[in-house]
Every structure is written in C-alpha cells, then in structure tokens.
C-alpha positions as CSV (number, residue, x, y, z in Angstrom):
1,M,0.0,0.0,0.0
2,A,1.5,3.3,-1.1
3,I,1.2,6.4,1.0
4,E,0.6,9.5,-1.0
5,Q,2.6,12.5,0.1
6,D,1.4,16.1,-0.2
7,P,3.3,17.5,-3.3
8,S,4.0,20.8,-1.5
9,N,5.6,18.9,1.4
10,A,3.5,21.2,3.7
11,V,3.2,20.0,7.3
12,T,-0.3,20.0,8.5
13,P,-0.4,21.2,12.1
14,K,-2.3,19.1,14.6
15,P,-5.3,20.8,16.1
16,E,-4.8,21.7,19.7
17,P,-7.1,20.1,22.2
18,A,-10.1,22.4,22.9
19,A,-9.8,24.3,26.1
20,R,-12.6,23.7,28.6
21,P,-15.3,26.2,27.5
22,R,-15.9,28.9,30.0
23,G,-19.4,29.4,31.2
24,T,-21.4,32.2,29.5
25,M,-22.3,35.3,31.4
26,Q,-25.9,34.0,31.7
27,D,-24.7,30.6,33.1
28,E,-22.5,32.4,35.7
29,F,-25.3,34.7,36.7
30,L,-27.9,31.9,37.0
31,N,-25.4,29.7,38.9
32,Q,-24.6,32.4,41.4
33,L,-28.3,32.9,42.1
34,R,-28.8,29.1,42.4
35,T,-25.8,28.4,44.7
36,S,-26.6,31.4,47.0
37,Q,-30.2,30.3,47.1
38,T,-31.3,33.9,46.3
39,L,-35.0,34.6,45.9
40,V,-35.5,35.7,42.3
41,K,-38.4,37.4,40.4
42,V,-39.0,36.1,36.9
43,L,-41.1,38.4,34.6
44,M,-42.5,36.3,31.8
45,T,-43.2,37.7,28.3
46,C,-46.9,37.3,28.9
47,G,-46.7,39.6,31.9
48,R,-46.9,37.0,34.6
49,E,-44.5,37.3,37.5
50,L,-43.0,34.3,39.4
51,N,-41.0,34.4,42.6
52,G,-38.9,31.5,43.7
53,H,-35.5,29.9,44.0
54,I,-33.6,28.5,41.0
55,R,-33.1,24.8,41.5
56,A,-31.5,24.0,38.1
57,F,-31.0,25.3,34.6
58,D,-29.8,24.2,31.2
59,A,-29.4,25.8,27.8
60,F,-33.2,26.1,27.3
61,T,-35.0,25.9,30.7
62,I,-34.9,27.0,34.3
63,L,-36.4,24.9,37.1
64,L,-37.8,27.4,39.7
65,Q,-39.0,26.4,43.1
66,C,-42.2,28.5,43.7
67,A,-44.0,28.2,47.1
68,N,-44.8,24.4,47.2
69,A,-44.3,23.6,43.5
70,E,-41.5,23.3,41.0
71,V,-42.1,25.1,37.7
72,L,-40.1,24.4,34.5
73,I,-39.8,27.7,32.6
74,Y,-38.5,28.0,29.0
75,K,-35.9,30.7,28.8
76,S,-37.5,31.9,25.5
77,G,-40.6,32.9,27.6
78,I,-38.6,35.1,30.1
79,A,-38.6,38.9,29.7
80,A,-36.5,39.6,32.8
81,L,-35.0,37.8,35.8
82,G,-33.3,39.1,38.9
83,P,-32.9,39.0,42.6
84,V,-36.0,40.1,44.6
85,G,-35.5,43.4,46.5
86,E,-32.8,44.9,44.2
87,R,-33.7,47.9,42.3
88,A,-32.7,48.4,38.7
89,R,-29.7,50.7,38.5
90,S,-30.0,53.6,36.1
91,P,-26.9,55.1,34.5
92,Q,-25.7,58.3,36.2
93,A,-25.7,61.5,34.2
C-alpha cells in the first residue's frame, strides 16, 4: 500500500485540544443565584411574575421552586429575571 505525500511537502499542524469552555455570562449569573439560594423574580413575556429559587437550569430551561411547586420555565418565555429586592440601576448622568 503506497502512502501519498502532499506534493507541496507542507506540514499540516495538529489541532490543539479544545480548552474547557468557560461558562457564559448567563450561566455564571444563574449559577450564582442558584448556589446562593437567592430569591428571584421572573417576569414572563406574557406579563406574569413568578417568585422563587432557581433549582437547576440548562441551555433552554430554568427549574424554579415556587411556594410548594417546582415550575419548569422555557428561557424563551422570560422577559427579565433578577434578585428580589434589588432595584434596577440607572446610569448616572
């Protein structure tokens, strides 16, 4: 069996192993809220508000513990999410 060699004698570099992907800003934010067990308010695109603690999340959903029930929320249905009791900061003039 003959091995064909590249006529240009170019050396093809080996791809470097992929570095472990760093979490996205969204993942870091949600994980901080989850691990600190911070009470969060979720404003849905339909206008409904949910309060609870983030139990888990993935690329598409958030599992929220509300009162005595767990609610699975699609991220595409979320308009805003943040800690309860914090006011939105406005830019200073």
